N, C-alpha and C positions, 0 to 999 in steps of 0.2 A: 792527647784527651779523650777521654772514654765518651762514646755517639751515646746519645741516647737508646739507639737500639740495642747497644749493648749492656748500659745498663737495665736494661727490661728484661734481656736473658739473664742475664746475673738474678736479679728479682726474681724472678721464675723458678730458679735452681734453687735458690736460697729459700722462697716459702715453705715449702713442705717440710725443710727441717727446722725452721724456727717453730712454724708449728709444732710439729712432733714436740720439740723438746717443749714449751708452756704447756701442751696439754697432760704430757707425764709427768710437769714438775705442778701442775693445780690442778686438772681431772674436768675440768669444764668446757669443752671443746666448742661448744656455740659464743661464749666469751673469750677466748683464747683465739677462733678464728676471726671475730670483728678483728679483733687489736691487732691481731697479725695485718691484716685487710689496712687498717689506719695507718699502722708501721710503712707499709708498701706505698698509701701513695704519698706520705711526706717522704721516704727515699726518692719518689720517682719525682719531684716535686725540686727537692731540696739538693742531691747528688746534680744532678748536670749545672745548675748554678753556682756550686759550691766545689763540686769537686766527691767522690765518693772516700770516705771514710779506709781506714788503714785496713782493720777489720769490719768488712760488709754485714756478716753474719753476725757478728756481736753487736754491732750497731743496732740491725734490727731488732734482735731479740731485749734489747736495752729497752728503744724506743715501746715494742710490744708489751713488755713485761711490765711497763710502768703503767699501760693504758690498764692490764689487767687486773693491776695493784687499786688502778683509782675506780675500778668499776666494782671490784670485792669491797672497796670501802664504803662504798656509795650500798651496795647491799647488806653488810655487814651493819653501818649503820641504821639502817630502815627496821633491820632485824635484832637488833641488841646481843650483834657479834661479833664486837670489837676485842672483849676480853679473849674468846678461842682463838681471834686471828693472833691476836698480841704474843698468846702464847704456843702457837705454832711455828711463826713469822718473828723473832725478837726487832728485827729491823729492815727498812729497805733497803742500806748496803748489802745486808746477807743475799736479798732475794732479786737484784737489780746488778748484772756485771755491767762492769765500764763500757764504755762504747769502744776500750781499747782489747778489752780482757781477751783471752781464750774461753770459751765457752768449758766448763768442768764436764759437759756428756758429750763423749767425742763420739760417737755412733749415730749412724744417719736412721733415723725414725721412721724415711719415707714409707717405706713398704707396711710399716704399721698403720701410718696414717691411709693407704690405700685400702689398704684391709676395711678399716673402719669406714670411710667414704661408701664402702661397696655392701656397708653393711646388709644381710639379706632381710631387714624391717624395712628397706626402702625400696621405692619402684624403680626400674631401669635407669625411668627417664628422671628421677630423684639422685640417682647413684651416677649419671653423667654429670649432672649439673652443680654437686657437690663436688664430685673428682677437679672438675675444672676449676671451679671455683676453691679449694682448700688445697689440694696438690699441684694443681696448672697455676695457680697464680693468676687467674685474670678474674678481673671484676664482672658485678652484676653485670654492666653495662654490656663489656665485650660478649658474655656468653650469651646474651639476648639478642644483640647482633647476628652471633654466627647461628642461632636458631631463629630467626629472624619472628621473633616476638617481641612485645615491649617490654620496658627493661620491669616496668610495675606487674608484668606479668611473671617473669623471670624470680625476683625479688623474692615473693611469698613463695614459690619454690623451693629457695635455696632455705630459707627460714624454716620452713616446713621439714625439711630433711633433716637439720640442726635438732629440732624439737626432737623427733622420732628417733635421731641417734640417742638425745638425753632420756628420751621414755623407756625404751628400746633396756635402758640399765647399760649400755654397750659399754664397754671399759678400753681403758688406750695400754690394748696388748696384744702381742701375737694370739692370734687364734689356737686352739689347743690342736694339738697333732695330729687328732683324726681327722679335724674340721677343716685343717689347713690344705688341702688339696680343693676340696672345694670352693673354697673360700677365694683361692689363687683362679680357679676357672671364672667366678663372679668379677674377680679383678679384670683379667685379661680378655672376658667377652666387654667389660667395660670401654675401656681401653679401645677394640676393634669396633663398638657402635661409634665411638667418637670419631676414627679413624672414615668410617664407613659414609656417615654424615657430612666431611669434609671432604672428599675425593669425591661422593656423586649423590651434591646436596639434594635433599628429598623436597624442594619446595625453592620457589625465589629464582631470580632473575642468572644466577649465576649456577655455572654445574660444577664449582672449587669454591672451597674455604679455608684458602692455607692455613690461616691462623688455627683450625683444628686438626687437621692432617699434619702441620708443624708440631703439634702440640703433643698428638697422639704417639707421634715417634720419637720423643723427648722424652716422654712416659716411658715409652717402653724400652727405650736406652737407661733408662733409671732402673726398672725392675731388672731387666738382665744384666747390671751391673751387679746389683743387689743377689742374684740369682743365676752366676752363671752357666751353673751345671743344670737346667730347667730345659729341655728340648721344646716343650711347647715355648715357653719364654722367647728361646732363640728364635723359632719358626713362626710366630707372631709381628717382632721386629722383622723378619726376615720378608714376609708378605708386604709389610708394608714399605719397606724401601722397593721392593719391586714395583709392587703397584705403581707409587707416589713414582718411579722411574721415568714413567710412558706419560709424567703430566705435562712437561711442555709441547708435545704434541696430540692434544685430546682435543686441543679446540683450534680454530681458527684465529686471526685478528680481532674478529668481533666478536667472539665466543662462542659460534657454530661448533658444534659438540663432530668431531672427527673419528668414524669405529677405526677399532685396532687393525683393520687390517688392511685400512689405509695412511695410519700417520706414516709421519716421514720417522722412520726410525733413527737417523743420526741425529736427532732431536733426544731422543733418549739419554737419561742421566747415565750415564758407565757406570761412575764410581759406585753407584746406588745397585747398580746390576750388579756389579763385581762384589761389595758389602752382603748382598742379600741372598746371591746365591752360592756364596761360602758359608753363610752361617748355616742355610737351611741341610746344606752336603752336611756341614760336621754333626748339624742337630739328630740328623736321621741314621748315622752312620753310629750314634753311640747313645741313644735316648729311647725308650717306646715310641712307636707311631702314631703320634696325634692331627687332629684336623686341622692345627694353623702350619704344622711341617708341610703338610699332603695340599693344601692350599698355596703355600710358598714354594712347593714345589710343582705343580702346576704353572703358578705365574713365573717361574723360571725358564721352562720349557716355553713357553710366552717370549719373553722377551729376549731367549737367547737365540731366538732362529730370525738369521740375518734378514731373511725376505719372507712375508706372508705364507709364499707356496711351500718354507721350507719348517711350517711347525709340525712338529710330531704327534698329528692329531690321534695316532694311536697309544703312545703314551700319555696324552691327555686323557682318554677314554677311561684308560686305564686305571689311570690314578683318581677320578672320579667316581668308579667302581670301587675300588679303595674305601674311599671317603663316605660313599653313602652308607657304606657298611659300618663304619667306626664313628661315624654322626650322622644318622639319617634325618634329614631336611629336604624338605618340597626345593628350597632355591639350589639344591646340590643336585638334584635329578634335573631340575629348569636347565642346568649347563652343563650336563653331561649330556643331557639330546641335545646341545649341539655339537658336541664331540662325537656323537653316534651320529649324528647327520653329515659330519666329514669325513667321515670312516667308512659308513655303511648306508650311506644314501640320506637323504632329506624323508621318505617315508617312514624308515625307523626312526628317526629320532620325532615325528610326530607323532608313532604309536605311541613312544616314551612319554611326551609331553602328554598323550590323554591319559595316562595315570593320573593325574595332577589334578583333573577336572573336579574331583568330588572332596578336592584339600580343602578345607575350608581358609584355611591359612594364605591362600593362595587367590581364592576368590577377590576378584576385584584389582587382582594388583596388576600394575599395566606390564610389568618383563613378561609375564608369561605371553599376555596378548602380544608385545614386541617380538618375543623368539618365536611364536608361532607363527607371527607375518612376514620373517625371516623364512623360516622353512619350507613355507608356503611358498616363496617368492623361488629360494630353490627348486623347487618342486615345477616350477614354471604356473602355478596356480595365482595369477596377476590378480584377478579378479578379488578371490577370499585373502589373500595377500595383503590388499590395500584395503578392505575392509579391515583387517587387524590393525594395519599400523594405526589407523584412525582411530579406532577403539584404545590402542596403546594411548594415543596419545588426549584423547579424553580423561584417562585415568592418572595421569601423571601431574603432577602441582608446580615439578621441575621446569621454566620456560626455555633452557637448551634443548630438554630432551622431547618439547611439545613439537618445538620449529627443525628438530632433526625426524620427529617421527611424520611430519608432515610433508616435507622433502621429500623422506624414501615414497610416500605413498604415491606423491605428485609425479614422481620419475616413471613411474609403472607402467607400463604401455596398454592404453584401454583398448580394449578386443572391437 
């Protein structure tokens, strides 16, 4: 018997395919997306009780198509467009495949759908929400819970995003060749944001939100399947796998954060490490070097060290320096300062940190103060380190990080 978890996984896999097919056929993203959500809800209620159909994708397409037609009929009746619809589509039978029919469109529109959800007319927050809803198959309530906001807040955000897509005149088609690389960069960045929010939640009582990391990895696998030769796609998937492999060792039973150097490495997921390391090695061997590949390479060096003292910090420092050149970013410099401190001493790391003090993007960011505290502790300046740990704790909305930073401050000796 199929379990509810298996049904949920199947629905998330099928959702973008069905939505892509409907949008390609009818061209009304907002109407089609609402219809697919209704079909997913119907399936989640009906299939566990009655059993799934022989062709689940055709079943979902049939139900969603009927919802679209009903909506179109209502609009057309109000706008006196029945004649135009009749001329375009002679009968419902022509539009709606039976539940057990094979679908006429054999391709996978998921990548096209991702490009649409990550349209440049949308803000990053809207791109993330719409991607999770339309491509991930998550309900509005699930997305709202993941980002710790009320459903009443998330629903208008998603609705506005769909309207912006329509207003922008976006068509359901792959971007022109000249725009494709940049649009793919945005898609990968959205998946990266989803993963990061899941792996290190920016606020709330939990450090990790598995529904987001799991969905980001699943979507990255989908893009990898559709673009198997793209090195940055492989790099992003590798980065996610190598990072998520450490998840079982990141917290204690009560949710207390455990830093990388103190984690029980026997708890790390070996299969994810092996897959991620192979992915990044293959990508770097055959593709132009990109930021996701470099980040994945750094993650691989960390997880392939049997003990913390075996970590090749010199290699990590070199990789960060290359990454800083390829994709300049204050967070890269922040992370490089730790590697520099581990190879050239804490004062060298602190010198590098000082270059970020005038960067508005880091103003008020708790990680700048947390890293400074760590390096000051390494240098033996315990009073200044304690002050920075407490400042970092005040600047983060993550309760596990707050507890960890307070604990670090409390364990420092008092002069």
